[in-house]
Structure formats: structure tokens, C-alpha cells
VOSE-634786 format. One line per field, with one value per residue: residue number from 1; residue in one letter; x, y, z of N, C-alpha, C in turn. Coordinates in nm, 3 decimals. Example, Ala and Ser with C-alpha at 12.3 -4.5 7.8 and 13.67 -1.06 7.14 Angstrom:
residues 2
nr 1	2
rest A	S
n.x 1.319	1.285
n.y -0.569	-0.225
n.z 0.780	0.708
ca.x 1.230	1.367
ca.y -0.450	-0.106
ca.z 0.780	0.714
c.x 1.320	1.290
c.y -0.330	0.003
c.z 0.780	0.787
This chain:
residues 165
nr 1	2	3	4	5	6	7	8	9	10	11	12	13	14	15	16	17	18	19	20	21	22	23	24	25	26	27	28	29	30	31	32	33	34	35	36	37	38	39	40	41	42	43	44	45	46	47	48	49	50	51	52	53	54	55	56	57	58	59	60	61	62	63	64	65	66	67	68	69	70	71	72	73	74	75	76	77	78	79	80	81	82	83	84	85	86	87	88	89	90	91	92	93	94	95	96	97	98	99	100	101	102	103	104	105	106	107	108	109	110	111	112	113	114	115	116	117	118	119	120	121	122	123	124	125	126	127	128	129	130	131	132	133	134	135	136	137	138	139	140	141	142	143	144	145	146	147	148	149	150	151	152	153	154	155	156	157	158	159	160	161	162	163	164	165
rest X	X	X	X	X	X	X	X	X	X	X	X	X	X	X	X	X	X	X	X	X	X	X	X	X	X	X	X	X	X	X	X	X	X	X	X	X	X	X	X	X	X	X	X	X	X	X	X	X	X	X	X	X	X	X	X	X	X	X	X	X	X	X	X	X	X	X	X	X	X	X	X	X	X	X	X	X	X	X	X	X	X	X	X	X	X	X	X	X	X	X	X	X	X	X	X	X	X	X	X	X	X	X	X	X	X	X	X	X	X	X	X	X	X	X	X	X	X	X	X	X	X	X	X	X	X	X	X	X	X	X	X	X	X	X	X	X	X	X	X	X	X	X	X	X	X	X	X	X	X	X	X	X	X	X	X	X	X	X	X	X	X	X	X	X
n.x -9.528	-9.701	-9.651	-9.855	-10.023	-10.188	-10.503	-10.466	-10.577	-10.640	-10.643	-10.704	-10.640	-10.772	-10.847	-10.714	-10.639	-10.772	-10.649	-10.439	-10.576	-10.737	-10.541	-10.425	-10.644	-10.666	-10.451	-10.494	-10.725	-11.019	-11.016	-10.909	-10.926	-10.994	-11.028	-11.134	-11.115	-11.250	-11.305	-11.449	-11.724	-11.709	-11.456	-11.495	-11.661	-11.477	-11.310	-11.486	-11.518	-11.252	-11.205	-11.400	-11.313	-11.071	-11.161	-11.177	-11.255	-11.348	-11.409	-11.576	-11.573	-11.730	-11.641	-11.514	-11.160	-11.040	-11.194	-11.297	-11.558	-11.466	-11.349	-11.099	-10.762	-10.788	-10.674	-10.409	-10.240	-10.215	-10.264	-10.173	-10.266	-10.175	-10.273	-10.165	-10.190	-10.401	-10.597	-10.515	-10.272	-10.157	-10.373	-10.494	-10.296	-10.294	-10.548	-10.518	-10.323	-10.472	-10.657	-10.491	-10.361	-10.161	-9.822	-9.880	-9.842	-9.792	-9.809	-9.704	-9.776	-9.688	-9.709	-9.667	-9.680	-9.533	-9.735	-9.864	-9.737	-9.490	-9.398	-9.173	-8.967	-9.014	-8.971	-9.058	-9.336	-9.315	-9.344	-9.583	-9.487	-9.164	-8.983	-8.850	-8.997	-9.248	-9.174	-9.105	-9.358	-9.486	-9.334	-9.390	-9.651	-9.632	-9.557	-9.316	-8.986	-8.989	-8.928	-8.787	-8.866	-8.811	-8.755	-8.875	-8.919	-9.090	-9.243	-9.280	-9.209	-9.294	-9.262	-9.398	-9.425	-9.671	-9.628	-9.600	-9.833
n.y 29.004	28.752	28.619	28.572	28.543	28.694	28.546	28.321	28.091	28.154	28.073	28.202	28.146	28.279	28.609	28.839	29.181	29.214	29.339	29.197	28.995	29.154	29.286	29.067	28.981	29.191	29.137	28.871	28.910	28.930	28.697	28.515	28.383	28.475	28.359	28.376	28.224	28.212	28.165	28.347	28.561	28.837	28.889	28.831	29.044	29.255	29.189	29.223	29.502	29.590	29.484	29.616	29.881	29.867	29.804	29.542	29.206	28.967	28.648	28.482	28.252	28.147	27.961	27.653	27.621	27.384	27.210	27.277	27.356	27.282	27.174	26.925	26.993	27.239	27.493	27.724	27.857	27.856	28.036	28.063	28.279	28.434	28.226	28.019	27.988	27.836	27.564	27.321	27.334	27.158	27.018	27.224	27.290	27.050	27.062	27.288	27.189	26.988	27.126	27.239	27.228	26.980	27.060	27.309	27.599	27.650	27.903	28.034	28.293	28.442	28.594	28.907	29.248	29.568	29.779	30.118	30.458	30.468	30.218	30.135	30.149	29.967	29.636	29.369	29.147	28.896	28.581	28.316	28.064	27.944	28.001	27.766	27.572	27.593	27.523	27.255	27.152	27.181	27.006	26.766	26.734	26.646	26.824	26.951	27.089	27.271	27.575	27.841	28.157	28.406	28.610	28.885	29.195	29.089	28.904	28.588	28.408	28.133	27.868	27.599	27.327	27.144	26.811	26.685	26.464
n.z -5.567	-5.509	-5.735	-5.918	-6.235	-6.520	-6.588	-6.429	-6.170	-5.840	-5.500	-5.181	-4.851	-4.575	-4.497	-4.396	-4.417	-4.650	-4.858	-4.993	-5.139	-5.305	-5.455	-5.587	-5.739	-5.919	-6.079	-6.179	-6.320	-6.540	-6.687	-6.521	-6.185	-5.856	-5.542	-5.210	-4.897	-4.573	-4.225	-4.085	-4.081	-4.050	-4.151	-4.420	-4.486	-4.459	-4.669	-4.889	-4.880	-4.925	-5.180	-5.333	-5.304	-5.442	-5.689	-5.776	-5.876	-5.664	-5.541	-5.265	-4.989	-4.700	-4.431	-4.280	-4.304	-4.356	-4.496	-4.772	-5.008	-5.279	-5.601	-5.648	-5.751	-5.899	-5.885	-5.958	-5.785	-5.435	-5.138	-4.808	-4.581	-4.308	-4.139	-3.995	-3.725	-3.672	-3.533	-3.643	-3.843	-4.026	-4.141	-4.279	-4.464	-4.606	-4.722	-4.886	-5.059	-5.179	-5.342	-5.527	-5.859	-6.028	-6.011	-5.919	-5.702	-5.354	-5.126	-4.821	-4.606	-4.321	-3.998	-3.819	-3.886	-3.807	-3.665	-3.689	-3.658	-3.534	-3.578	-3.724	-3.544	-3.353	-3.232	-3.440	-3.382	-3.499	-3.681	-3.606	-3.641	-3.728	-4.036	-4.115	-3.976	-4.098	-4.360	-4.313	-4.249	-4.497	-4.656	-4.522	-4.595	-4.851	-5.046	-5.278	-5.337	-5.134	-4.976	-4.783	-4.863	-4.763	-4.470	-4.311	-4.145	-3.945	-4.083	-4.250	-4.545	-4.727	-4.962	-5.153	-5.392	-5.564	-5.651	-5.987	-6.134
ca.x -9.601	-9.708	-9.617	-9.972	-10.022	-10.323	-10.569	-10.448	-10.677	-10.572	-10.726	-10.637	-10.697	-10.756	-10.868	-10.626	-10.710	-10.838	-10.565	-10.367	-10.669	-10.777	-10.426	-10.413	-10.755	-10.636	-10.354	-10.553	-10.818	-11.147	-10.993	-10.864	-11.019	-10.938	-11.126	-11.083	-11.189	-11.223	-11.405	-11.513	-11.811	-11.656	-11.342	-11.550	-11.706	-11.355	-11.268	-11.577	-11.484	-11.121	-11.219	-11.477	-11.227	-10.969	-11.224	-11.137	-11.356	-11.300	-11.512	-11.546	-11.640	-11.724	-11.652	-11.389	-11.053	-10.986	-11.286	-11.361	-11.641	-11.401	-11.299	-10.955	-10.678	-10.844	-10.608	-10.267	-10.169	-10.288	-10.193	-10.217	-10.238	-10.194	-10.364	-10.091	-10.224	-10.519	-10.583	-10.443	-10.217	-10.131	-10.497	-10.515	-10.199	-10.342	-10.662	-10.462	-10.257	-10.577	-10.721	-10.390	-10.334	-10.024	-9.728	-9.925	-9.760	-9.852	-9.730	-9.747	-9.735	-9.723	-9.642	-9.732	-9.597	-9.521	-9.835	-9.852	-9.636	-9.360	-9.374	-9.037	-8.872	-9.051	-8.933	-9.177	-9.372	-9.265	-9.442	-9.615	-9.399	-9.046	-8.983	-8.810	-9.108	-9.349	-9.119	-9.117	-9.499	-9.515	-9.272	-9.463	-9.779	-9.604	-9.514	-9.174	-8.913	-9.030	-8.817	-8.816	-8.833	-8.753	-8.810	-8.847	-9.014	-9.188	-9.315	-9.206	-9.267	-9.248	-9.328	-9.383	-9.486	-9.737	-9.563	-9.680	-9.883
ca.y 28.971	28.606	28.565	28.538	28.596	28.707	28.422	28.212	28.070	28.167	28.064	28.259	28.100	28.386	28.740	28.947	29.308	29.211	29.404	29.100	28.932	29.255	29.307	28.946	28.981	29.287	29.072	28.755	28.969	28.866	28.564	28.431	28.371	28.491	28.315	28.385	28.146	28.250	28.111	28.460	28.645	28.974	28.895	28.837	29.182	29.335	29.155	29.289	29.644	29.610	29.453	29.725	29.998	29.845	29.776	29.405	29.101	28.863	28.559	28.444	28.139	28.155	27.827	27.597	27.621	27.249	27.132	27.372	27.292	27.308	27.055	26.901	27.023	27.345	27.623	27.734	27.906	27.866	28.120	28.060	28.416	28.454	28.122	27.909	27.977	27.750	27.447	27.215	27.387	27.048	26.991	27.335	27.272	26.937	27.111	27.375	27.101	26.915	27.209	27.279	27.141	26.928	27.166	27.435	27.649	27.689	28.007	28.067	28.424	28.437	28.690	29.035	29.364	29.664	29.880	30.251	30.548	30.436	30.076	30.110	30.146	29.858	29.501	29.301	29.029	28.777	28.479	28.218	27.952	27.986	27.960	27.626	27.489	27.594	27.441	27.115	27.115	27.167	26.882	26.654	26.717	26.594	26.927	26.942	27.214	27.364	27.662	27.969	28.264	28.517	28.653	29.028	29.280	29.012	28.813	28.479	28.368	27.997	27.818	27.459	27.295	27.013	26.729	26.649	26.327
ca.z -5.447	-5.501	-5.865	-5.999	-6.371	-6.576	-6.626	-6.332	-6.066	-5.712	-5.379	-5.065	-4.723	-4.477	-4.558	-4.352	-4.433	-4.780	-4.958	-5.073	-5.234	-5.403	-5.544	-5.670	-5.834	-6.024	-6.168	-6.247	-6.416	-6.569	-6.743	-6.411	-6.072	-5.723	-5.444	-5.073	-4.798	-4.435	-4.134	-4.017	-4.164	-4.044	-4.242	-4.557	-4.505	-4.484	-4.805	-4.983	-4.880	-4.990	-5.323	-5.395	-5.307	-5.545	-5.817	-5.811	-5.866	-5.573	-5.488	-5.127	-4.924	-4.554	-4.376	-4.228	-4.402	-4.373	-4.579	-4.864	-5.112	-5.407	-5.669	-5.638	-5.865	-5.983	-5.867	-5.993	-5.666	-5.308	-5.043	-4.668	-4.542	-4.164	-4.091	-3.933	-3.583	-3.664	-3.446	-3.713	-3.968	-4.121	-4.214	-4.372	-4.572	-4.686	-4.801	-4.990	-5.157	-5.251	-5.445	-5.625	-5.973	-6.029	-6.046	-5.858	-5.593	-5.226	-5.060	-4.685	-4.556	-4.180	-3.910	-3.792	-3.911	-3.698	-3.695	-3.631	-3.709	-3.475	-3.600	-3.774	-3.434	-3.263	-3.275	-3.488	-3.304	-3.568	-3.718	-3.502	-3.669	-3.804	-4.175	-4.124	-3.928	-4.204	-4.468	-4.273	-4.262	-4.640	-4.701	-4.462	-4.667	-4.983	-5.140	-5.310	-5.356	-5.028	-4.937	-4.720	-4.958	-4.689	-4.342	-4.304	-4.073	-3.869	-4.171	-4.312	-4.672	-4.756	-5.083	-5.192	-5.520	-5.568	-5.755	-6.106	-6.142
c.x -9.612	-9.679	-9.735	-9.962	-10.166	-10.377	-10.553	-10.563	-10.603	-10.674	-10.643	-10.712	-10.669	-10.759	-10.758	-10.702	-10.782	-10.753	-10.492	-10.458	-10.712	-10.664	-10.408	-10.522	-10.731	-10.537	-10.420	-10.659	-10.945	-11.132	-10.946	-10.970	-10.941	-11.050	-11.062	-11.175	-11.150	-11.337	-11.483	-11.596	-11.764	-11.539	-11.390	-11.602	-11.588	-11.307	-11.355	-11.546	-11.353	-11.130	-11.294	-11.390	-11.122	-11.030	-11.192	-11.253	-11.297	-11.419	-11.475	-11.630	-11.622	-11.743	-11.517	-11.283	-10.991	-11.075	-11.362	-11.443	-11.588	-11.353	-11.148	-10.885	-10.724	-10.771	-10.459	-10.183	-10.264	-10.201	-10.256	-10.171	-10.274	-10.292	-10.294	-10.113	-10.348	-10.490	-10.500	-10.388	-10.188	-10.255	-10.527	-10.420	-10.244	-10.459	-10.614	-10.396	-10.361	-10.635	-10.622	-10.383	-10.192	-9.930	-9.766	-9.841	-9.844	-9.757	-9.789	-9.688	-9.782	-9.647	-9.724	-9.633	-9.591	-9.616	-9.800	-9.734	-9.497	-9.322	-9.234	-8.937	-8.902	-9.000	-9.059	-9.206	-9.323	-9.374	-9.466	-9.530	-9.279	-9.061	-8.948	-8.922	-9.218	-9.302	-9.133	-9.261	-9.537	-9.457	-9.345	-9.596	-9.758	-9.564	-9.363	-9.116	-8.955	-8.908	-8.869	-8.772	-8.770	-8.823	-8.772	-8.958	-9.124	-9.269	-9.221	-9.283	-9.207	-9.329	-9.300	-9.457	-9.548	-9.675	-9.658	-9.707	-9.787
c.y 28.819	28.541	28.522	28.607	28.609	28.571	28.307	28.208	28.064	28.155	28.115	28.211	28.211	28.523	28.839	29.078	29.316	29.267	29.306	29.040	29.030	29.279	29.188	28.945	29.081	29.228	28.958	28.799	28.888	28.728	28.465	28.425	28.392	28.461	28.321	28.306	28.194	28.198	28.222	28.543	28.790	28.991	28.905	28.977	29.276	29.314	29.228	29.438	29.672	29.586	29.566	29.850	29.988	29.825	29.637	29.308	28.986	28.781	28.523	28.325	28.159	28.014	27.777	27.583	27.484	27.161	27.228	27.298	27.325	27.178	27.045	26.942	27.137	27.479	27.615	27.772	27.903	27.945	28.101	28.191	28.437	28.352	28.012	27.897	27.891	27.628	27.337	27.267	27.278	27.016	27.101	27.326	27.158	26.980	27.202	27.291	27.025	26.997	27.260	27.179	27.086	27.036	27.302	27.471	27.684	27.787	28.034	28.202	28.431	28.543	28.815	29.147	29.453	29.780	30.017	30.329	30.515	30.289	30.044	30.091	30.036	29.726	29.429	29.178	28.899	28.677	28.382	28.092	28.004	27.940	27.814	27.533	27.481	27.509	27.293	27.066	27.095	27.036	26.760	26.629	26.670	26.698	26.918	27.082	27.317	27.445	27.788	28.076	28.383	28.540	28.799	29.100	29.202	28.914	28.705	28.438	28.233	27.944	27.669	27.435	27.155	26.932	26.699	26.498	26.227
c.z -5.432	-5.634	-5.949	-6.134	-6.420	-6.620	-6.528	-6.232	-5.932	-5.600	-5.263	-4.940	-4.622	-4.544	-4.523	-4.362	-4.568	-4.892	-5.049	-5.179	-5.343	-5.504	-5.638	-5.776	-5.948	-6.125	-6.246	-6.348	-6.438	-6.629	-6.637	-6.302	-5.945	-5.624	-5.306	-4.981	-4.659	-4.348	-4.061	-4.114	-4.163	-4.140	-4.388	-4.586	-4.530	-4.626	-4.907	-4.994	-4.952	-5.139	-5.395	-5.408	-5.418	-5.684	-5.868	-5.792	-5.785	-5.527	-5.345	-5.084	-4.774	-4.500	-4.327	-4.337	-4.426	-4.460	-4.671	-4.969	-5.253	-5.468	-5.651	-5.766	-5.954	-5.974	-5.901	-5.872	-5.548	-5.212	-4.905	-4.608	-4.395	-4.106	-4.013	-3.783	-3.563	-3.577	-3.512	-3.846	-4.070	-4.204	-4.314	-4.491	-4.664	-4.774	-4.914	-5.099	-5.240	-5.365	-5.550	-5.739	-5.958	-6.081	-5.989	-5.737	-5.471	-5.159	-4.923	-4.648	-4.412	-4.103	-3.891	-3.819	-3.789	-3.727	-3.633	-3.686	-3.655	-3.494	-3.648	-3.661	-3.333	-3.320	-3.321	-3.403	-3.367	-3.597	-3.603	-3.518	-3.747	-3.949	-4.192	-4.080	-4.034	-4.322	-4.437	-4.285	-4.409	-4.693	-4.647	-4.532	-4.811	-5.086	-5.158	-5.328	-5.254	-4.985	-4.871	-4.818	-4.888	-4.557	-4.326	-4.229	-4.002	-3.953	-4.222	-4.437	-4.710	-4.875	-5.099	-5.322	-5.512	-5.681	-5.871	-6.102	-6.104
């Protein structure tokens, strides 16, 4: 999914349906940390429900995704999950990069799937930004080895790495 390992510290920007964060928390375990930030109180409630259903320990912060009350350099992985439609995606990427440790990975998951039983036969709406556009934003924020991991079923997956010291 995102390549998290037991004991790692992962921050997820954007709740989505809560399933991604719950799945990550099951991997990072009690020795790790999974924290989700979202600007919507309703989204945090969805997260709480998904985490409880999965039996996962997930922390949450409700507030602006461009100024999180977190120490710099504390997370191994940051995930921007369906957040690139924000007013300033560059500021959100900069905030994610700030909380990453040197050598940490930033993963962007963007787009919309095809809901419903007949979704397989519908054309997916696609991501709000192309994979190349997201990669360019990551590189502009100083992340290295930025690459498009894939585009499938209306989703785009892009990764960058925070340079070491």
C-alpha cells in the first residue's frame, strides 16, 4: 500500500474514508505511530469509526493542513490522501516535507475511483492533477527522487524523498 513498516511513524493528511489510516495503523503497530490530520470534524468522526472497526490505534488532529502543531523531522512517511484540491497544494506539500525526517518519504494519492456496482464500466473521473504535475510540485518543494509510481482506475500515486541533511 504505502510501504509502512512496524514501528514507523506515519502522518496522513486527509482522512478519506478512514480505511487507509486504519490499515496503516495496523502495520505500524503499538511501537509506531499513525496520525491523521484533517480540517473537517466530520472527517475525523469517519476516521474514528473506521479505526474502531479495524481495531487500530490512530491519532488525529483537526485543523489546517498547512500549519500542523507537530515537531519538524518526526515522521518516516507522510501521505497526502485526496488533498491536492486544496487552495494551496504547494503549502501542504511544504508542511508535509517539514514534518518528515531526512530521508523520509512523501506519498501523494489523488483521484476518485469508480463507485457503485457498475463502477467497473464507467470511466473514472481521474485525479485533479496529473501525476507529472504532482511530481513537479514535489520537486519544487525540494523533495528528490520524485516519481510517478502509477496511474490506475482514476487514481495517481506519486512519491518523493526528503534529502538527507
